[in-house]
C-alpha positions as CSV (number, residue, x, y, z in Angstrom):
1,M,12.4,-32.5,19.3
2,R,8.8,-31.4,18.5
3,I,9.1,-28.6,21.0
4,L,12.3,-27.4,19.4
5,L,10.8,-27.4,15.9
6,W,7.7,-25.6,17.2
7,I,9.9,-22.9,18.8
8,I,11.9,-22.5,15.6
9,A,8.7,-22.2,13.6
10,I,7.4,-19.4,16.0
11,I,10.7,-17.5,15.8
12,F,10.8,-17.8,12.0
13,N,7.2,-16.7,11.7
14,S,7.9,-13.7,14.0
15,I,10.9,-12.6,11.9
16,F,9.0,-13.0,8.6
17,C,6.0,-11.0,10.0
18,F,8.4,-8.2,11.1
19,A,10.1,-8.1,7.7
20,Q,6.7,-8.0,5.9
21,F,5.6,-5.1,8.2
22,E,8.8,-3.2,7.4
23,L,8.4,-3.7,3.6
24,E,4.7,-2.6,3.7
25,S,5.7,0.4,5.7
26,E,8.4,1.4,3.2
27,V,6.0,1.0,0.3
28,F,3.3,2.9,2.1
29,R,5.7,5.9,2.6
30,V,6.7,5.9,-1.1
31,V,3.1,6.0,-2.3
32,L,2.2,8.6,0.2
33,A,5.0,10.9,-0.7
34,D,4.2,10.5,-4.4
35,N,0.6,11.5,-3.9
36,A,0.3,14.0,-1.1
37,M,1.2,16.9,-3.5
38,N,2.1,19.4,-0.7
39,K,-1.2,19.1,1.1
40,K,-2.2,17.5,4.4
41,I,-4.3,14.4,4.1
42,Y,-6.0,11.7,6.1
43,I,-5.3,8.0,5.7
44,S,-8.0,5.4,5.9
45,C,-7.2,2.5,8.2
46,E,-8.6,0.1,5.6
47,K,-6.0,-1.9,3.7
48,P,-7.9,-3.4,0.8
49,R,-6.9,-6.5,-1.0
50,T,-4.7,-5.8,-4.0
51,R,-6.1,-6.9,-7.3
52,F,-3.6,-7.6,-10.1
53,E,-4.6,-8.2,-13.7
54,Y,-1.5,-10.0,-14.8
55,L,-2.7,-10.9,-18.3
56,D,-2.4,-7.3,-19.6
57,F,0.2,-6.0,-17.1
58,N,3.0,-5.3,-19.6
59,E,0.6,-3.5,-21.9
60,S,-1.2,-1.4,-19.3
61,S,2.1,-0.5,-17.5
62,G,4.2,0.1,-20.7
63,L,6.9,-2.2,-19.3
64,E,8.5,-5.4,-20.4
65,V,8.6,-7.2,-17.0
66,P,9.7,-10.9,-17.3
67,I,6.8,-13.3,-17.2
68,E,8.3,-15.1,-14.1
69,I,8.0,-11.9,-12.0
70,I,4.5,-11.3,-13.3
71,E,3.5,-14.8,-12.4
72,E,5.0,-14.4,-8.9
73,L,3.1,-11.1,-8.4
74,N,-0.1,-12.9,-9.6
75,R,0.4,-15.7,-7.0
76,S,0.9,-13.1,-4.3
77,S,-2.3,-11.2,-5.5
78,E,-4.3,-14.4,-5.1
79,K,-3.1,-14.7,-1.5
80,S,-3.8,-11.0,-0.7
81,R,-6.0,-10.7,2.3
82,G,-6.3,-6.9,3.0
83,G,-6.4,-5.8,6.6
84,S,-5.7,-2.6,8.4
85,W,-2.9,0.0,8.5
86,D,-3.3,0.4,12.3
87,S,-0.1,-1.5,12.9
88,I,2.2,1.1,11.2
89,F,0.6,4.2,12.9
90,P,1.8,6.5,14.2
91,L,4.4,6.9,11.4
92,K,7.5,8.1,13.1
93,S,9.1,10.1,10.3
94,E,9.3,13.6,8.9
95,L,7.2,12.3,6.1
96,A,4.2,11.7,8.4
97,S,4.4,15.2,9.9
98,D,4.8,16.8,6.5
99,Y,1.8,15.1,4.9
100,L,-0.7,13.7,7.5
101,K,-3.4,15.7,9.2
102,S,-3.6,13.0,11.9
103,E,-1.1,10.7,13.5
104,K,-3.7,7.9,13.4
105,C,-5.4,6.4,10.4
106,I,-9.2,6.8,10.4
107,S,-11.9,4.2,10.3
108,K,-14.8,4.0,7.8
109,D,-17.2,5.5,10.5
110,D,-14.7,8.3,11.2
111,I,-14.4,9.0,7.5
112,D,-18.2,9.6,7.2
113,S,-18.2,11.8,10.2
114,L,-15.2,13.7,9.1
115,M,-16.6,14.4,5.6
116,I,-19.8,15.8,7.1
117,K,-17.8,17.9,9.7
118,K,-15.5,19.3,7.1
119,N,-18.4,19.9,4.6
120,Y,-16.8,17.3,2.3
121,D,-13.7,19.5,1.9
122,T,-11.0,17.0,2.7
123,S,-9.0,14.2,1.1
124,I,-8.9,10.6,2.3
125,F,-6.2,8.3,1.0
126,N,-6.8,4.5,0.9
127,I,-3.7,2.4,0.1
128,S,-4.0,-1.3,-0.7
129,E,-2.0,-4.2,0.7
130,P,1.3,-4.3,-1.3
131,I,2.0,-7.6,-3.1
132,F,5.6,-8.7,-3.7
133,D,7.4,-11.1,-5.8
134,E,9.2,-14.1,-4.2
135,K,12.5,-12.2,-3.7
136,F,10.7,-9.0,-2.4
137,E,12.4,-7.0,-5.1
138,H,9.2,-6.0,-7.0
139,C,5.9,-4.7,-5.7
140,I,2.4,-3.7,-6.9
141,V,0.2,-1.4,-4.7
142,S,-2.9,0.7,-5.5
143,F,-4.2,3.8,-4.0
144,T,-7.5,5.7,-4.1
145,C,-8.1,9.3,-3.0
146,I,-11.7,10.2,-2.0
147,R,-12.2,13.8,-2.7
148,P,-14.9,16.4,-1.7
149,K,-18.4,16.0,-3.1
150,G,-18.0,12.3,-4.0
151,S,-15.2,12.6,-6.6
152,A,-12.3,10.2,-6.5
153,Y,-9.2,9.1,-8.3
154,G,-6.6,6.4,-8.1
155,S,-3.7,4.5,-9.7
156,S,-1.7,1.3,-9.3
157,Y,2.1,1.4,-8.8
158,F,4.8,-0.9,-9.9
159,L,7.8,-0.5,-7.6
160,K,11.3,-2.0,-7.5
161,K,13.8,-2.1,-4.7
162,V,17.0,-0.5,-5.9
163,Y,20.0,-0.2,-3.7
164,G,17.8,-0.7,-0.6
165,S,15.1,1.8,-1.5
166,W,11.8,1.4,-3.2
167,I,11.5,3.3,-6.5
168,V,8.4,3.9,-8.5
169,I,9.0,2.3,-11.9
170,A,5.5,2.8,-13.4
171,V,2.1,4.2,-12.6
172,F,-0.7,2.4,-14.4
173,D,-4.4,1.8,-14.4
174,S,-5.1,5.4,-13.4
175,W,-8.8,6.5,-13.2
176,I,-10.9,9.4,-12.1
177,S,-14.6,9.9,-11.3
C-alpha cells in the first residue's frame, strides 16, 4: 500500500511540475512579445523571485481585483523561489526566432562578457518567476531590461487566462534608471 501511494505521489508531482513548466513558458512568451519592440534581445537565465506588494496592488495597478485573488497571489509570492529559465530553452516557436538573438539564455558571467564585447550596445531581458493564484487563472510577473551604459527599466504585469490564452490586464510598478 505504501509503495502504491508513493508511486501515485511521484506521478502527481511529475504532472504538476510539467503543468507549472507549461504555464511559466506561456507567461514568458507573453511578456517577451510585449517588450521586444521589434528588436532582437538576449534573455538572462536568471529567474528572480517575484516580489508582490499586495497591500497597495489595486491602487498601483488601477484595478479592482477581489481581495481573495490578491491574497492567493500574496501566498504564492511568499513561496516564490526563483531559479533558472534554462528549462524552457530553446524556445521552439516563431516568437523565439523573431525576438531572440540567441537560442539559449545567458548566464551572469556571459552577460558581463557580452556587454564588454558589444561595447555595452545590447539589451538583456530578465524575467521573474511568475506567481499564480490557486486556480492558475491570474498571474503576476516582472521584467527588467538592462540597457547600454548601465541604464535599465522594468515593470510588473498582471495577466489573466482568458479562453486558454494569457492576456495582459495591467502593467504597473514601472520604473526607469
